[in-house]
Backbone as numpy.savetxt, mean C-alpha at the origin, in Angstrom:
# Nx Ny Nz CAx CAy CAz Cx Cy Cz
1.91 -11.53 10.31 3.27 -11.15 10.06 3.36 -10.46 8.68
4.20 -9.49 8.61 4.37 -8.72 7.39 5.70 -9.03 6.72
5.71 -8.84 5.42 6.95 -8.87 4.68 6.94 -7.65 3.77
8.04 -6.94 3.74 8.16 -5.78 2.87 9.54 -5.78 2.24
9.58 -5.53 0.95 10.85 -5.48 0.24 10.80 -4.40 -0.82
11.96 -3.87 -1.13 12.11 -2.90 -2.22 12.81 -3.60 -3.37
12.27 -3.44 -4.56 12.94 -3.90 -5.77 13.26 -2.67 -6.60
14.54 -2.39 -6.78 14.96 -1.22 -7.54 15.55 -1.68 -8.86
15.04 -1.11 -9.95 15.55 -1.47 -11.27 16.84 -0.69 -11.53
17.84 -1.42 -11.98 19.13 -0.81 -12.31 19.51 -1.22 -13.73
20.62 -0.71 -14.21 21.12 -1.10 -15.53 21.42 -2.59 -15.60
21.77 -3.18 -14.45 22.15 -4.59 -14.39 20.99 -5.50 -14.02
19.79 -4.98 -13.92 18.65 -5.80 -13.51 18.00 -5.23 -12.26
17.46 -6.10 -11.45 16.78 -5.69 -10.23 17.66 -5.93 -9.01
17.62 -5.01 -8.07 18.28 -5.18 -6.77 17.20 -5.17 -5.72
17.30 -6.07 -4.77 16.29 -6.17 -3.72 16.89 -5.82 -2.38
16.07 -5.25 -1.54 16.46 -5.00 -0.16 15.21 -5.12 0.70
15.41 -5.78 1.84 14.26 -5.82 2.75 14.20 -4.47 3.43
13.06 -4.14 3.93 12.92 -2.82 4.51 12.06 -2.88 5.75
12.42 -2.08 6.70 11.63 -1.92 7.91 10.70 -0.75 7.71
9.46 -0.94 8.01 8.47 0.12 7.83 8.07 0.76 9.15
8.85 0.52 10.19 8.51 1.06 11.51 8.44 2.58 11.52
9.28 3.24 10.75 9.30 4.70 10.73 8.45 5.30 9.62
7.77 4.46 8.86 6.92 4.92 7.77 5.50 5.11 8.28
5.02 6.34 8.18 3.67 6.64 8.67 2.72 7.04 7.55
3.25 7.49 6.42 2.42 7.96 5.32 2.92 7.40 4.00
2.10 7.54 2.98 2.51 7.14 1.65 3.71 7.97 1.19
3.74 9.21 1.56 4.86 10.08 1.22 6.16 9.55 1.82
6.11 9.10 3.08 7.29 8.50 3.71 7.75 7.26 2.94
6.78 6.45 2.54 7.09 5.22 1.80 7.71 5.55 0.44
7.17 6.54 -0.23 7.72 6.96 -1.53 9.14 7.49 -1.38
9.38 8.25 -0.32 10.74 8.77 -0.06 11.71 7.62 0.18
11.28 6.62 0.94 12.11 5.45 1.21 12.44 4.73 -0.11
11.46 4.61 -0.98 11.68 3.97 -2.28 12.66 4.78 -3.13
12.49 6.09 -3.14 13.38 6.93 -3.95 14.83 6.84 -3.48
15.03 6.66 -2.18 16.38 6.52 -1.65 17.05 5.25 -2.15
16.26 4.25 -2.53 16.81 2.97 -3.00 17.26 3.03 -4.45
16.92 4.11 -5.15 17.25 4.23 -6.56 18.29 5.32 -6.77
19.38 4.95 -7.41 20.45 5.92 -7.64 20.12 6.88 -8.79
19.38 6.40 -9.78 19.16 7.20 -10.99 17.69 7.48 -11.28
16.87 7.60 -10.27 15.43 7.82 -10.46 14.78 6.73 -11.30
15.33 5.52 -11.23 14.73 4.39 -11.92 13.50 3.92 -11.15
12.82 2.97 -11.72 11.63 2.39 -11.11 11.99 1.64 -9.83
11.22 1.88 -8.79 11.35 1.13 -7.55 9.96 0.60 -7.20
9.91 -0.68 -6.86 8.68 -1.29 -6.42 8.79 -1.61 -4.94
7.78 -1.24 -4.19 7.67 -1.65 -2.80 6.64 -2.77 -2.79
7.06 -3.93 -2.35 6.18 -5.10 -2.29 5.87 -5.39 -0.83
4.59 -5.48 -0.53 4.15 -5.74 0.84 3.19 -6.90 0.85
3.24 -7.70 1.90 2.24 -8.74 2.09 2.01 -8.96 3.57
0.82 -9.40 3.88 0.50 -9.75 5.25 -0.09 -11.15 5.28
0.62 -12.06 5.88 0.19 -13.43 6.15 -0.88 -13.96 5.21
-0.64 -13.93 3.96 -1.55 -14.50 2.96 -2.93 -13.85 2.94
-3.09 -12.70 3.58 -4.39 -12.02 3.62 -4.51 -11.00 2.48
-3.44 -10.30 2.20 -3.44 -9.29 1.14 -2.01 -8.98 0.75
-1.87 -8.38 -0.42 -0.57 -7.88 -0.84 -0.76 -6.53 -1.50
0.31 -5.77 -1.51 0.26 -4.45 -2.13 1.53 -4.19 -2.91
1.39 -3.38 -3.95 2.53 -2.95 -4.75 2.46 -1.44 -4.85
3.55 -0.80 -4.52 3.68 0.64 -4.72 4.81 0.84 -5.71
4.52 1.59 -6.76 5.53 1.85 -7.78 5.90 3.32 -7.74
7.20 3.56 -7.67 7.71 4.92 -7.66 8.68 5.05 -8.84
8.34 5.95 -9.74 9.19 6.25 -10.89 9.71 7.68 -10.74
10.94 7.81 -10.27 11.53 9.14 -10.08 10.69 9.98 -9.14
10.40 11.20 -9.57 9.64 12.12 -8.73 8.13 12.06 -8.99
7.69 11.15 -9.87 6.26 11.00 -10.14 5.54 10.55 -8.87
4.24 10.82 -8.80 3.44 10.34 -7.68 3.47 8.82 -7.67
3.48 8.23 -6.48 3.47 6.77 -6.40 2.16 6.20 -6.95
2.28 5.06 -7.58 1.11 4.31 -8.05 0.92 3.13 -7.10
-0.33 2.80 -6.82 -0.63 1.82 -5.77 -1.60 0.77 -6.28
-1.36 -0.47 -5.87 -2.31 -1.55 -6.08 -2.38 -2.35 -4.79
-3.60 -2.64 -4.35 -3.83 -3.45 -3.15 -4.76 -4.58 -3.55
-4.41 -5.82 -3.19 -5.19 -6.98 -3.63 -6.53 -7.10 -2.93
-6.62 -6.69 -1.68 -7.88 -6.77 -0.92 -7.95 -5.56 0.00
-8.71 -4.57 -0.42 -8.77 -3.30 0.31 -9.29 -3.47 1.73
-10.31 -4.29 1.92 -10.88 -4.45 3.26 -9.88 -5.11 4.21
-9.17 -6.11 3.73 -8.15 -6.76 4.56 -7.02 -5.78 4.87
-6.61 -5.01 3.88 -5.54 -4.03 4.09 -5.98 -2.94 5.06
-7.26 -2.59 5.08 -7.75 -1.54 5.97 -7.63 -1.94 7.43
-7.56 -3.22 7.70 -7.40 -3.70 9.08 -5.94 -3.80 9.49
-5.06 -3.33 8.63 -3.63 -3.45 8.84 -2.99 -2.07 8.91
-2.06 -1.89 9.83 -1.42 -0.58 9.93 -0.64 -0.24 8.66
0.01 -1.23 8.04 0.73 -0.95 6.81 -0.23 -0.77 5.65
-1.32 -1.49 5.66 -2.33 -1.32 4.62 -2.94 0.06 4.65
-3.14 0.59 5.85 -3.71 1.93 5.97 -2.83 2.99 5.32
-1.53 2.75 5.29 -0.61 3.69 4.63 -0.95 3.77 3.14
-1.29 2.64 2.55 -1.56 2.58 1.12 -2.96 3.07 0.75
-3.90 2.94 1.66 -5.29 3.28 1.38 -5.54 4.76 1.63
-5.03 5.56 0.72 -5.17 7.01 0.82 -6.60 7.43 0.49
-6.95 8.64 0.89 -8.27 9.17 0.54 -8.48 9.14 -0.96
-7.47 9.52 -1.72 -7.58 9.54 -3.17 -7.86 8.14 -3.73
-7.14 7.15 -3.23 -7.33 5.78 -3.69 -8.73 5.27 -3.36
-9.22 5.67 -2.20 -10.55 5.24 -1.77 -11.68 6.06 -2.38
-11.31 7.12 -3.11 -12.30 7.94 -3.78 -13.10 8.82 -2.85
-12.45 9.30 -1.81 -13.14 10.19 -0.88 -12.34 11.47 -0.68
-13.02 12.48 -0.23 -12.37 13.76 0.03 -11.57 13.66 1.33
-10.44 14.36 1.43 -9.69 14.37 2.69 -10.60 14.81 3.84
-10.50 14.10 4.96 -11.32 14.42 6.12 -12.66 13.72 6.12
-13.03 13.06 5.01 -14.30 12.36 4.93 -14.34 11.16 5.86
-13.17 10.71 6.30 -13.11 9.54 7.16 -13.29 9.88 8.63
-13.67 11.10 8.92 -13.94 11.47 10.31 -12.72 11.99 11.04
-11.63 12.25 10.34 -10.43 12.72 11.02 -10.18 14.20 10.81
-11.20 14.96 10.46 -11.05 16.40 10.30 -10.92 17.02 11.69
-9.69 17.26 12.09 -9.42 17.69 13.46 -9.93 19.09 13.77
-10.16 19.93 12.77 -10.63 21.28 13.03 -12.00 21.31 13.68
-12.85 20.32 13.37 -14.20 20.34 13.91 -14.36 19.46 15.14
-13.27 18.91 15.65 -13.37 18.01 16.79 -12.81 18.64 18.06
-13.48 18.32 19.18 -12.93 18.67 20.48 -11.77 17.71 20.78
-11.07 17.96 21.87 -9.96 17.10 22.22 -10.39 15.66 22.48
-11.65 15.46 22.90 -12.10 14.09 23.16 -12.59 13.39 21.90
-12.50 14.06 20.74 -12.87 13.45 19.48 -14.31 13.65 19.09
-15.10 14.35 19.92 -16.48 14.62 19.55 -16.57 15.98 18.90
-17.62 16.20 18.14 -17.79 17.52 17.56 -18.17 18.49 18.66
-17.87 19.78 18.45 -18.12 20.79 19.45 -19.54 20.68 20.01
-19.62 20.52 21.33 -20.90 20.53 22.02 -21.68 19.23 21.93
-21.16 18.21 21.27 -21.90 16.95 21.15 -21.38 15.96 22.17
-22.28 15.23 22.81 -21.84 14.18 23.73 -21.28 13.00 22.96
-20.39 12.29 23.57 -19.80 11.12 22.93 -20.54 9.88 23.39
-20.83 8.99 22.45 -21.38 7.70 22.83 -20.73 6.65 21.96
-20.51 5.47 22.51 -19.84 4.40 21.77 -20.63 4.03 20.52
-21.94 4.01 20.61 -22.76 3.64 19.45 -22.59 4.65 18.32
-22.57 5.94 18.65 -22.38 6.95 17.62 -21.00 6.83 17.01
-20.00 6.59 17.85 -18.63 6.47 17.34 -18.53 5.32 16.34
-19.17 4.18 16.64 -19.11 3.04 15.74 -19.77 3.36 14.41
-20.86 4.10 14.44 -21.57 4.42 13.21 -20.78 5.40 12.36
-20.07 6.33 12.96 -19.41 7.39 12.21 -17.98 7.06 11.82
-17.32 6.20 12.57 -15.93 5.95 12.26 -15.81 4.97 11.11
-14.86 5.22 10.21 -14.69 4.32 9.08 -14.09 3.02 9.56
-14.40 1.96 8.91 -13.83 0.67 9.27 -13.66 -0.15 8.02
-13.07 -1.31 8.20 -12.87 -2.20 7.07 -14.20 -2.62 6.45
-15.29 -2.58 7.25 -16.58 -2.97 6.71 -17.08 -1.96 5.67
-16.66 -0.71 5.76 -17.11 0.29 4.79 -16.28 0.25 3.51
-15.21 -0.52 3.52 -14.35 -0.68 2.35 -14.60 -2.08 1.81
-14.88 -2.18 0.54 -15.23 -3.47 -0.03 -14.03 -4.39 -0.17
-14.31 -5.69 -0.09 -13.27 -6.69 -0.35 -12.96 -6.67 -1.83
-11.74 -6.93 -2.15 -11.33 -6.98 -3.54 -10.24 -5.99 -3.84
-9.73 -6.06 -5.05 -8.60 -5.20 -5.43 -8.99 -3.74 -5.54
-8.00 -2.91 -5.30 -8.19 -1.46 -5.38 -6.90 -0.84 -5.88
-7.02 0.15 -6.71 -5.85 0.87 -7.18 -5.59 0.65 -8.65
-4.35 0.88 -9.04 -3.91 0.86 -10.43 -3.57 -0.57 -10.85
-4.52 -1.25 -11.45 -4.29 -2.62 -11.90 -3.25 -2.73 -12.99
-2.97 -1.64 -13.68 -1.99 -1.65 -14.77 -0.60 -1.23 -14.29
-0.39 -1.25 -13.00 0.84 -0.78 -12.39 2.08 -1.52 -12.91
1.92 -2.78 -13.31 3.06 -3.58 -13.76 2.96 -4.00 -15.22
2.02 -3.43 -15.95 1.82 -3.81 -17.37 3.10 -3.75 -18.17
3.83 -2.65 -18.09 5.04 -2.50 -18.89 6.20 -3.37 -18.40
6.00 -4.01 -17.24 7.04 -4.88 -16.69 6.71 -6.36 -16.88
5.59 -6.64 -17.56 5.27 -8.03 -17.88 4.16 -8.66 -17.08
3.47 -7.91 -16.23 2.36 -8.45 -15.46 1.13 -7.61 -15.79
0.19 -8.20 -16.51 -1.01 -7.47 -16.91 -1.95 -7.28 -15.72
-2.89 -6.38 -15.89 -3.89 -6.13 -14.84 -4.66 -7.41 -14.53
-5.01 -8.16 -15.57 -5.75 -9.42 -15.37 -4.92 -10.41 -14.57
-3.65 -10.54 -14.91 -2.76 -11.45 -14.19 -2.58 -11.00 -12.74
-2.45 -9.70 -12.53 -2.26 -9.17 -11.18 -3.48 -9.48 -10.31
-4.67 -9.25 -10.86 -5.90 -9.52 -10.10 -6.07 -11.01 -9.80
-5.54 -11.87 -10.65 -5.69 -13.31 -10.48 -4.71 -13.90 -9.46
-3.73 -13.13 -9.04 -2.73 -13.66 -8.11 -3.33 -13.91 -6.73
-2.92 -15.01 -6.15 -3.31 -15.37 -4.79 -2.33 -14.68 -3.83
-2.85 -14.12 -2.75 -2.01 -13.38 -1.81 -0.88 -14.24 -1.25
-1.08 -15.53 -1.22 -0.09 -16.43 -0.64 1.24 -16.43 -1.40
1.18 -16.35 -2.73 2.41 -16.42 -3.51 2.53 -15.29 -4.53
1.80 -14.22 -4.33 1.78 -13.12 -5.29 3.13 -12.46 -5.47
3.82 -12.16 -4.39 5.10 -11.45 -4.52 6.13 -12.30 -5.25
6.12 -13.60 -5.01 7.04 -14.48 -5.73 6.69 -14.52 -7.21
5.40 -14.57 -7.54 4.97 -14.59 -8.93 5.32 -13.28 -9.64
5.15 -12.17 -8.95 5.52 -10.87 -9.53 7.03 -10.82 -9.77
7.80 -11.22 -8.78 9.26 -11.21 -8.92 9.71 -12.13 -10.05
9.07 -13.26 -10.19 9.42 -14.18 -11.27 9.16 -13.55 -12.63
8.00 -12.89 -12.77 7.67 -12.23 -14.04 8.66 -11.11 -14.37
9.20 -10.48 -13.32 10.17 -9.39 -13.52 11.59 -9.91 -13.75
11.78 -11.20 -13.52 13.13 -11.75 -13.58 13.93 -11.42 -12.34
13.22 -11.25 -11.22 13.88 -10.84 -9.98 13.61 -11.81 -8.83
13.22 -13.03 -9.15 12.86 -13.96 -8.08 14.05 -14.31 -7.19
15.22 -14.47 -7.79 16.40 -14.82 -6.98 16.77 -13.68 -6.03
16.73 -12.44 -6.51 17.11 -11.34 -5.63 16.06 -11.11 -4.54
14.79 -11.36 -4.85 13.76 -11.22 -3.82 13.94 -12.29 -2.75
14.24 -13.51 -3.16 14.41 -14.60 -2.19 15.60 -14.36 -1.26
16.59 -13.59 -1.71 17.74 -13.33 -0.84 17.35 -12.45 0.35
16.29 -11.66 0.22 15.88 -10.80 1.34 14.67 -11.34 2.09
14.10 -12.40 1.59 12.90 -12.96 2.23 13.24 -13.67 3.51
């Protein structure tokens, strides 16, 4: 089970709203959703967690590129919402390196003129096994908000979002949408 919430910083503190990610397919979609939650291009945090397996934080400051932190990249890679956060850039690979370069593929997903076999597909397709367990992304994403990179890495997925909200002074507003 997933939980996702937006925390938008305002002049009066933090405002929280739960959010449905059903229509979010890319990081760009998620960033746009976050920007809509902020009236004045203030900081918006998207907090995500999946059943104590992993958590993620996406920070959007105005029109700047989103900053991302994922507590366990391999666990997130097995999740549809985690895959949104695990961009090629974050994973340190070139676009299309994950085998999804559609220009070189036939409609059946094989390269032009190559036969398809399940064994070859398993070897070539990226999976959670090719992504290491552990944190990935911008560990300093919350430094200026009171959560250091060391503290962020030390958080347990089970209560990470509550601990982050508490450090921000937003635990009450987060609990209202939980």
